[in-house]
C-alpha distance (Angstrom), angle and dihedral (degrees) to the residues before:
residue distance angle dihedral
X1 . . .
X2 3.80 . .
X3 3.78 125.6 .
X4 3.80 94.1 -115.7
X5 3.82 87.1 67.9
X6 3.81 90.8 66.2
X7 3.82 108.8 17.8
X8 3.79 120.3 107.0
X9 3.79 125.3 -131.1
X10 3.81 95.4 -163.1
X11 3.80 95.7 85.6
X12 3.79 124.6 147.3
X13 3.78 117.8 -117.6
X14 3.82 125.0 -159.7
X15 3.79 129.8 -178.4
X16 3.79 117.5 -113.8
X17 3.81 89.5 -120.3
X18 3.81 93.7 58.8
X19 3.84 118.0 114.4
X20 3.80 117.2 -103.6
X21 3.79 87.8 -129.3
X22 3.81 87.3 66.1
X23 3.82 90.5 48.0
X24 3.81 90.8 53.0
X25 3.79 91.6 49.8
X26 3.82 90.3 51.5
X27 3.80 90.9 54.5
X28 3.80 91.4 48.0
X29 3.80 95.1 46.8
X30 3.82 102.6 37.1
X31 3.83 104.9 19.1
X32 3.83 93.8 -145.4
X33 3.80 123.8 -170.9
X34 3.76 88.6 -117.1
X35 3.77 139.7 -38.0
X36 3.80 123.5 -107.3
X37 3.82 112.2 -141.7
X38 3.80 118.2 -149.9
X39 3.78 133.9 -178.8
X40 3.80 112.4 -145.7
X41 3.79 87.5 -24.0
X42 3.82 95.7 -49.5
X43 3.80 118.4 117.9
X44 3.83 114.2 -103.2
X45 3.81 106.2 166.1
X46 3.79 143.5 -79.4
X47 3.79 139.2 -73.3
X48 3.79 121.1 -154.4
X49 3.78 128.8 -166.3
X50 3.79 89.3 -115.1
X51 3.82 90.4 59.6
X52 3.79 90.1 52.8
X53 3.80 92.4 49.1
X54 3.80 93.0 50.0
X55 3.80 96.8 44.3
X56 3.79 131.0 93.2
X57 3.81 92.2 -156.2
X58 3.80 115.1 131.2
X59 3.81 123.4 -119.8
X60 3.82 92.2 -111.9
X61 3.82 92.2 60.6
X62 3.80 118.5 101.4
X63 3.80 123.3 -101.9
X64 3.81 88.5 -117.2
X65 3.82 89.6 68.9
X66 3.81 91.0 65.7
X67 3.79 99.4 33.5
X68 3.79 115.2 121.2
X69 3.80 127.8 -166.6
X70 3.79 115.2 -109.0
X71 3.81 129.3 -169.3
X72 3.79 112.9 -87.7
X73 3.79 109.5 -128.0
X74 3.80 124.2 -158.1
X75 3.78 115.5 -131.1
X76 3.83 91.5 -119.2
X77 3.84 94.9 45.5
X78 3.81 118.1 130.7
X79 3.82 116.8 -105.2
X80 3.82 92.8 -126.6
X81 3.80 91.9 53.7
X82 3.79 91.0 47.7
X83 3.81 90.5 50.5
X84 3.80 89.9 55.3
X85 3.81 91.1 47.8
X86 3.81 91.2 54.3
X87 3.82 92.6 47.2
X88 3.79 94.2 47.8
X89 3.79 93.1 44.5
X90 3.83 90.6 47.2
X91 3.81 88.3 -128.9
X92 3.80 134.1 138.7
X93 3.79 95.9 -160.4
X94 3.81 136.8 34.8
X95 3.82 135.2 -172.5
X96 3.80 117.6 -116.3
X97 3.81 119.1 -139.8
X98 3.79 134.3 -162.5
X99 3.82 118.6 -164.8
X100 3.79 89.9 -18.8
X101 3.81 95.1 -51.6
X102 3.79 126.1 110.1
X103 3.82 107.6 -103.0
X104 3.80 108.4 164.5
X105 3.77 148.8 -40.8
X106 3.81 134.9 -96.0
X107 3.80 128.9 -165.1
X108 3.79 135.2 -165.8
X109 3.82 88.5 -108.2
X110 3.81 90.3 56.1
X111 3.80 90.9 53.6
X112 3.81 94.8 44.7
X113 3.80 92.3 48.9
X114 3.81 90.9 50.4
X115 3.82 95.5 50.9
X116 3.82 97.9 35.8
X117 3.80 95.2 112.9
X118 3.81 90.6 53.4
X119 3.81 94.4 57.0
X120 3.80 98.3 70.8
X121 3.82 91.1 91.5
X122 3.81 90.2 67.7
X123 3.80 127.9 72.5
X124 3.81 123.5 -149.2
X125 3.81 87.7 -114.1
X126 3.82 89.2 64.4
X127 3.79 96.1 61.0
X128 3.83 112.0 16.8
X129 3.84 124.7 117.7
X130 3.79 111.4 -116.6
X131 3.82 100.4 -162.2
X132 3.82 105.4 63.7
X133 3.80 125.0 -173.4
X134 3.81 107.2 -122.4
X135 3.80 144.4 175.3
X136 3.78 132.5 -137.7
X137 3.81 120.6 -129.3
X138 3.79 88.9 -114.2
X139 3.84 93.3 57.6
X140 3.79 118.6 103.9
X141 3.79 134.4 -124.4
X142 3.81 87.5 -105.3
X143 3.81 90.9 58.1
X144 3.81 89.8 47.8
X145 3.82 92.1 52.3
X146 3.81 92.4 49.6
X147 3.80 92.5 48.1
X148 3.81 93.3 48.1
X149 3.79 90.7 51.2
X150 3.81 96.8 41.9
X151 3.80 93.5 53.1
X152 3.84 96.7 31.7
X153 3.80 91.7 -129.3
X154 3.78 131.7 136.6
X155 3.83 104.2 -142.8
X156 3.80 138.9 35.1
X157 3.82 126.5 -161.3
X158 3.81 111.8 -132.2
X159 3.82 118.7 -140.0
X160 3.79 127.8 -155.8
X161 3.81 125.7 -134.9
X162 3.82 90.3 -79.1
X163 3.79 92.7 52.9
X164 3.80 93.2 -108.0
X165 3.80 126.3 134.4
X166 3.79 111.0 -85.9
X167 3.80 103.2 163.3
X168 3.77 144.8 -50.8
X169 3.81 135.5 -99.0
X170 3.81 120.8 -153.3
X171 3.78 134.7 -173.0
X172 3.80 88.1 -104.2
X173 3.81 91.0 54.2
X174 3.79 90.6 53.1
X175 3.81 93.9 45.7
X176 3.80 91.6 48.4
X177 3.80 93.9 52.4
X178 3.82 92.2 46.8
X179 3.81 93.5 49.0
X180 3.82 92.6 43.5
X181 3.79 92.9 52.8
X182 3.81 96.7 40.1
X183 3.81 90.0 53.1
X184 3.81 91.4 58.0
X185 3.82 116.5 100.8
X186 3.79 109.8 -102.3
X187 3.78 137.3 173.6
X188 3.80 93.6 -155.6
X189 3.79 125.6 87.5
X190 3.80 119.9 -87.6
X191 3.82 94.3 -113.4
X192 3.79 92.0 54.2
X193 3.79 91.5 47.8
X194 3.81 90.5 51.7
X195 3.82 90.5 51.3
X196 3.80 89.5 55.5
X197 3.80 91.1 49.7
X198 3.80 91.8 51.5
X199 3.82 89.2 53.8
X200 3.83 93.6 57.6
X201 3.85 109.8 116.9
X202 3.80 114.2 -114.0
X203 3.81 86.6 -129.3
X204 3.84 85.6 75.0
X205 3.82 95.1 54.3
X206 3.81 106.3 31.5
X207 3.79 123.7 114.1
X208 3.80 119.6 -124.9
X209 3.01 144.2 -139.9
X210 3.81 98.1 37.3
X211 3.78 126.1 -141.1
X212 3.82 107.6 -121.0
X213 3.79 139.4 179.7
X214 3.80 131.0 -158.7
X215 3.79 130.2 -129.7
X216 3.81 91.8 -104.6
X217 3.80 95.6 52.5
X218 3.80 114.2 108.7
X219 3.80 118.0 -108.8
X220 3.80 92.5 -125.2
X221 3.82 90.4 58.7
X222 3.81 90.6 49.0
X223 3.80 92.6 48.7
X224 3.80 90.9 48.4
X225 3.81 89.8 55.7
X226 3.81 90.7 48.8
X227 3.79 93.9 48.9
X228 3.81 95.0 44.2
X229 3.81 93.0 50.4
X230 3.81 99.4 32.7
X231 3.82 91.1 -117.9
X232 3.79 119.9 157.2
X233 3.81 91.2 -154.7
X234 3.80 147.0 -7.3
X235 3.79 133.6 -130.9
X236 3.81 113.8 -112.7
X237 3.81 119.1 -139.7
X238 3.80 133.2 170.4
X239 3.79 93.0 -107.0
X240 3.80 138.8 -2.2
X241 3.82 96.3 -91.1
X242 3.81 96.7 35.2
X243 3.82 116.0 109.3
X244 3.80 97.0 -167.3
X245 3.82 106.9 108.8
X246 3.79 118.3 -131.0
X247 3.80 96.0 174.6
X248 3.78 143.6 -70.3
X249 3.78 135.2 -82.9
X250 3.80 118.8 -151.1
X251 3.77 138.4 -177.1
X252 3.80 87.3 -105.3
X253 3.82 90.0 57.5
X254 3.81 88.9 54.5
X255 3.81 93.6 47.4
X256 3.81 89.6 49.1
X257 3.80 90.8 53.0
X258 3.80 90.3 46.9
X259 3.80 92.5 51.7
X260 3.80 95.7 46.6
X261 3.81 118.7 108.3
X262 3.77 129.0 -179.4
X263 3.79 92.5 -123.1
X264 3.79 89.2 64.6
X265 3.83 87.6 65.4
X266 3.77 92.1 -160.9
X267 3.79 128.4 45.0
X268 3.81 102.9 -128.8
X269 3.79 122.1 -179.5
X270 3.80 116.2 -165.5
X271 3.78 117.3 -165.7
X272 3.81 114.9 -153.7
X273 3.80 93.3 10.1
X274 3.82 88.9 171.8
X275 3.82 88.2 75.9
X276 3.82 92.2 65.0
X277 3.80 115.9 118.6
X278 3.79 126.5 168.3
X279 3.81 92.4 3.4
X280 3.81 135.1 65.7
X281 3.80 136.6 -156.6
X282 3.81 93.5 -97.5
X283 3.79 92.0 56.0
X284 3.81 91.5 46.2
X285 3.81 91.2 53.4
X286 3.80 92.1 45.8
X287 3.81 94.0 51.7
X288 3.80 93.3 48.1
X289 3.81 90.6 48.6
X290 3.80 91.2 50.7
X291 3.81 90.2 58.9
X292 3.80 97.7 44.4
X293 3.80 91.1 45.4
X294 3.80 98.2 43.1
X295 3.78 101.9 47.9
X296 3.76 104.1 25.2
X297 3.77 133.2 10.8
X298 3.80 93.6 -118.7
X299 3.75 126.4 169.2
X300 3.81 103.4 -142.8
X301 3.78 109.3 -148.2
X302 3.79 94.6 -179.4
X303 3.79 137.5 -4.2
X304 3.80 121.8 -160.7
X305 3.81 120.6 -168.3
X306 3.79 114.7 -174.9
X307 3.81 125.5 -170.5
X308 3.80 123.3 -164.6
X309 3.80 124.9 -174.3
X310 3.82 120.3 -140.7
X311 3.80 123.4 -156.7
X312 3.81 92.4 -115.8
X313 3.82 116.9 99.8
X314 3.79 137.8 -174.3
X315 3.80 113.9 -151.4
X316 3.79 89.6 -26.9
X317 3.81 96.4 -46.2
X318 3.82 112.8 116.5
X319 3.79 124.1 -129.8
X320 3.81 106.8 -109.5
X321 3.79 130.6 -164.8
X322 3.81 116.4 -150.7
X323 3.80 124.5 -164.5
X324 3.81 123.0 -171.7
X325 3.77 119.6 -167.9
X326 3.80 125.7 178.4
X327 3.77 128.6 -165.9
X328 3.80 107.1 -160.5
X329 3.79 141.0 165.2
X330 3.82 86.6 -103.7
X331 3.80 96.1 52.8
X332 3.81 134.5 -88.2
X333 3.79 126.7 -42.5
X334 3.79 129.4 -176.5
X335 3.77 143.7 176.2
X336 3.80 134.6 -178.4
X337 3.78 137.2 -174.0
X338 3.78 145.7 157.1
X339 3.78 133.4 -129.0
X340 3.78 143.0 145.1
X341 3.78 103.6 -80.8
X342 3.79 129.4 12.6
X343 3.81 94.8 -93.8
X344 3.81 93.7 56.5
X345 3.80 92.8 44.4
X346 3.81 91.5 49.1
X347 3.80 93.2 52.8
X348 3.83 92.1 49.3
X349 3.81 88.9 51.5
X350 3.82 90.2 45.2
X351 3.83 91.2 55.5
X352 3.81 90.4 53.4
X353 3.81 91.0 46.4
X354 3.80 89.4 52.9
X355 3.82 91.8 52.5
X356 3.81 90.5 49.2
X357 3.81 92.1 49.8
X358 3.81 89.7 49.9
X359 3.79 90.0 50.4
X360 3.81 90.4 50.8
X361 3.80 89.5 50.8
X362 3.80 91.3 49.7
X363 3.79 92.0 52.4
X364 3.80 91.9 49.2
X365 3.82 91.8 46.2
X366 3.81 91.2 52.4
X367 3.79 90.7 49.4
X368 3.82 91.8 49.3
X369 3.83 91.4 48.7
X370 3.80 90.8 49.4
X371 3.79 90.1 51.0
X372 3.80 92.5 49.9
X373 3.80 91.3 48.4
X374 3.79 92.8 50.8
X375 3.80 91.2 49.7
X376 3.81 91.1 51.7
X377 3.80 91.4 48.5
X378 3.78 88.3 50.9
X379 3.80 90.3 53.4
X380 3.81 90.5 52.4
């Protein structure tokens, strides 16, 4: 299936010099899939509603200040390839081009809707993430905002004092409570009022009950729930009435599964792939595989490499943080590091990952030796 079978040509286009206040009003009035930003007619990037909700940028700022690059998709591109491009670019929407000219727009929802009938062969247990980012009921709105930003996610399960699912907090919940409180008449200064809002317990703003899925539910059923309710993800529990969280399944998890092919050998997700310099995805996969294969016979179920750019620069090269996280049949391993340029940062993180894999191997080797020794003692 090609992208032109599912892409839309009725996208909204805004000039890079337009005020963000205008962009916000467009989202409120027309609820577009995303907005394409151009500069004198030339493509610049995209703005999504999620970016607006997570930003601190004032309404008088220009659209260019919030414009992010998105993967350019050819009109005849394969859906699976496009899914991988969205996952690696950490984007929900991409512009579609024909012969170098902007033709349309495609979103993750478009792709998921188009392939829905092909997802019944997968169960949620095949693709879900088993280490969810959560909140406690005693956490505040300020903690929720920081966690949403730090992990670039849109929802956080909230756990009670027993560690069981109590509710969920989304970006929209946070925005609604901030707007509601800031609109109230107050005699205090704005900064002081914001401090009070950030101290509100998440227990006062969470949504409950929470829509959940189990490991045995089919992926197409889970996606249908997400699309029908405009959810970006669902909490995974052992059974329908169980409140013990096993993980989460998101639209990104589904796109990742859709884009995976056996010839890739390892499923590697790269967040902010546009920051890569001096190194490509193939080399990243190869170097990770060399570690997992050399020191421990690990089956890597998923590798996530995340790059983040700091404001600091050295002779024009930005300071980059790289995080590598592996989910394997032997457990989880991770490594992180910083350096000027993505290649340097990746290799620092790779060194730490290697030490962690070695440590995991040492622990397993000790356990195996202890088991062998006990068996021999039993024989004596």
